[in-house]
C-alpha positions as a Markdown table, in Angstrom:
| # | Residue | x | y | z |
|---|---|---|---|---|
| 1 | Met | -6.3 | 15.6 | 2.3 |
| 2 | Glu | -4.7 | 15.6 | 5.7 |
| 3 | Val | -6.5 | 14.6 | 8.8 |
| 4 | Ile | -5.0 | 15.6 | 12.2 |
| 5 | Leu | -5.9 | 13.2 | 15.1 |
| 6 | Leu | -5.2 | 13.7 | 18.8 |
| 7 | Met | -4.4 | 10.4 | 20.5 |
| 8 | Ser | -3.1 | 10.2 | 24.1 |
| 9 | Gly | -2.1 | 13.8 | 24.0 |
| 10 | Val | 0.0 | 13.3 | 20.8 |
| 11 | Ile | -1.0 | 14.9 | 17.5 |
| 12 | Met | -0.9 | 12.3 | 14.8 |
| 13 | Ser | -1.3 | 13.2 | 11.1 |
| 14 | Gln | -2.9 | 11.0 | 8.6 |
| 15 | Ile | -2.8 | 11.5 | 4.8 |
| 16 | Leu | -5.6 | 10.2 | 2.7 |
| 17 | Ile | -4.4 | 9.0 | -0.7 |
| 18 | Lys | -6.9 | 8.0 | -3.3 |
| 19 | Val | -5.6 | 5.6 | -5.9 |
| 20 | Arg | -8.1 | 6.9 | -8.4 |
| 21 | Asp | -6.4 | 10.3 | -8.3 |
| 22 | Tyr | -3.2 | 8.5 | -9.6 |
| 23 | Thr | -4.8 | 6.0 | -12.0 |
| 24 | Leu | -8.0 | 4.2 | -12.9 |
| 25 | Glu | -6.0 | 1.2 | -14.1 |
| 26 | Pro | -3.5 | 0.1 | -11.3 |
| 27 | Phe | -1.4 | -2.4 | -13.1 |
| 28 | Gly | 2.3 | -3.0 | -13.7 |
| 29 | Arg | 5.2 | -3.2 | -11.4 |
| 30 | Tyr | 7.9 | -0.8 | -12.6 |
| 31 | Glu | 7.8 | 2.7 | -14.1 |
| 32 | Thr | 9.0 | 1.1 | -17.4 |
| 33 | Asp | 5.7 | -0.8 | -17.5 |
| 34 | Gly | 3.9 | 2.4 | -18.3 |
| 35 | Glu | 1.2 | 4.5 | -16.6 |
| 36 | Gly | -0.5 | 3.3 | -13.5 |
| 37 | Asn | 2.4 | 1.2 | -12.1 |
| 38 | Gly | 3.1 | 0.4 | -8.5 |
| 39 | Glu | 6.7 | 1.7 | -8.3 |
| 40 | Glu | 5.7 | 5.2 | -9.2 |
| 41 | Phe | 2.7 | 5.1 | -6.9 |
| 42 | Arg | 5.0 | 4.0 | -4.0 |
| 43 | Lys | 7.7 | 6.6 | -4.7 |
| 44 | Lys | 5.5 | 9.6 | -5.5 |
| 45 | Tyr | 2.6 | 9.1 | -3.1 |
| 46 | Ile | 3.2 | 6.7 | -0.3 |
| 47 | Leu | 6.9 | 7.3 | 0.5 |
| 48 | Pro | 6.8 | 11.1 | 0.9 |
| 49 | Ala | 4.0 | 10.8 | 3.4 |
| 50 | Leu | 5.6 | 8.0 | 5.4 |
| 51 | Arg | 9.0 | 9.6 | 5.4 |
| 52 | Gly | 7.4 | 12.8 | 6.4 |
| 53 | Gly | 6.1 | 11.2 | 9.6 |
| 54 | Asp | 2.5 | 10.9 | 8.5 |
| 55 | Asp | 0.3 | 7.8 | 8.7 |
| 56 | Val | -1.4 | 6.9 | 5.4 |
| 57 | Leu | -4.9 | 5.8 | 4.6 |
| 58 | Val | -5.2 | 4.5 | 1.0 |
| 59 | Asp | -8.7 | 4.7 | -0.6 |
| 60 | Leu | -8.8 | 1.8 | -3.0 |
| 61 | Asp | -12.3 | 2.6 | -4.5 |
| 62 | Gly | -13.1 | 4.4 | -7.8 |
| 63 | Ile | -10.9 | 2.4 | -10.2 |
| 64 | Asn | -12.1 | 0.6 | -13.3 |
| 65 | Asp | -11.6 | -3.1 | -12.7 |
| 66 | Gly | -9.2 | -4.3 | -10.0 |
| 67 | Tyr | -5.7 | -4.4 | -8.8 |
| 68 | Gly | -2.8 | -6.2 | -10.6 |
| 69 | Ser | -0.7 | -8.3 | -8.2 |
| 70 | Ser | 2.4 | -6.6 | -9.6 |
| 71 | Phe | 1.0 | -3.2 | -8.7 |
| 72 | Ile | 0.2 | -4.4 | -5.1 |
| 73 | Val | 3.6 | -5.9 | -4.4 |
| 74 | Glu | 5.5 | -3.0 | -5.8 |
| 75 | Ala | 3.4 | -0.3 | -4.2 |
| 76 | Phe | 2.8 | -1.8 | -0.8 |
| 77 | Ala | 4.9 | -4.9 | 0.1 |
| 78 | Asn | 8.0 | -3.3 | -1.3 |
| 79 | Leu | 7.8 | -0.6 | 1.3 |
| 80 | Ile | 9.3 | -3.3 | 3.5 |
| 81 | Arg | 11.5 | -5.1 | 1.0 |
| 82 | Lys | 13.0 | -2.0 | -0.8 |
| 83 | Glu | 12.4 | 1.0 | 1.4 |
| 84 | Asn | 13.5 | -0.5 | 4.7 |
| 85 | Phe | 10.3 | 0.1 | 6.7 |
| 86 | Ser | 9.7 | -2.7 | 9.2 |
| 87 | Tyr | 6.7 | -5.0 | 8.9 |
| 88 | Ala | 5.3 | -3.6 | 12.2 |
| 89 | Glu | 5.7 | 0.0 | 11.1 |
| 90 | Ile | 3.8 | -0.6 | 7.8 |
| 91 | Lys | 1.1 | -2.5 | 9.6 |
| 92 | Thr | 0.7 | 0.4 | 12.0 |
| 93 | Arg | 1.1 | 3.4 | 9.7 |
| 94 | Leu | -0.5 | 2.2 | 6.4 |
| 95 | Lys | -4.2 | 1.5 | 6.3 |
| 96 | Phe | -6.7 | 0.8 | 3.5 |
| 97 | Lys | -10.3 | 1.5 | 2.9 |
| 98 | Ser | -12.6 | 0.1 | 0.3 |
| 99 | Thr | -16.1 | -1.2 | -0.2 |
| 100 | Asn | -14.4 | -4.3 | -1.7 |
| 101 | Thr | -12.9 | -6.1 | 1.3 |
| 102 | Lys | -11.3 | -8.7 | -1.1 |
| 103 | Trp | -8.9 | -6.0 | -2.3 |
| 104 | Ile | -7.9 | -5.1 | 1.3 |
| 105 | Lys | -7.4 | -8.8 | 2.2 |
| 106 | Glu | -5.3 | -9.4 | -0.9 |
| 107 | Ile | -3.1 | -6.4 | -0.2 |
| 108 | Glu | -2.6 | -7.4 | 3.4 |
| 109 | Ser | -1.7 | -10.9 | 2.3 |
| 110 | Tyr | 1.2 | -9.6 | 0.2 |
| 111 | Ile | 2.3 | -7.4 | 3.1 |
| 112 | Asp | 2.0 | -10.3 | 5.5 |
| 113 | Ala | 4.2 | -12.4 | 3.1 |
| 114 | Thr | 7.1 | -10.1 | 3.9 |
| 115 | Lys | 7.1 | -11.4 | 7.5 |
| 116 | Asp | 7.5 | -15.1 | 6.3 |
| 117 | Lys | 10.8 | -16.7 | 7.1 |
| 118 | Asp | 11.4 | -17.4 | 3.4 |
| 119 | Asn | 10.0 | -14.0 | 2.4 |
| 120 | Ser | 7.9 | -15.7 | -0.3 |
| 121 | Val | 5.0 | -13.7 | -1.7 |
| 122 | Ile | 3.9 | -16.7 | -3.8 |
| 123 | Asn | 3.6 | -19.1 | -0.9 |
| 124 | Ser | 1.6 | -16.7 | 1.2 |
| 125 | Val | -0.8 | -15.8 | -1.6 |
| 126 | Leu | -1.4 | -19.5 | -2.4 |
| 127 | Lys | -2.3 | -20.0 | 1.3 |
| 128 | Trp | -4.7 | -17.0 | 1.1 |
| 129 | Lys | -6.5 | -18.2 | -2.0 |
């Protein structure tokens, strides 16, 4: 679904991506890890929208259990580490919605970790927990 927004006289396009349309079990980092992995989700869903100039709203609801950290890092934080988007651009153009605010906070903590001097996901997540 695409939503067109008019902001300050500029037309902005936002794509809604539902994780549940990709998988009900979002686990695994790499495509070699099997179905429902973060790498494939990033490459097939998030990247085309961002590279096409759209903002992205990711709907996290409707999955079976929860999100594996490997999925989160590969799908979202690695937009910065591997795809050369800036931290500021991702924070501006990639948004999340869910009835479970813990999922959003966890994802944002991994994205925020890319801004750390030492680029350490583990240190940032330990601070968050």
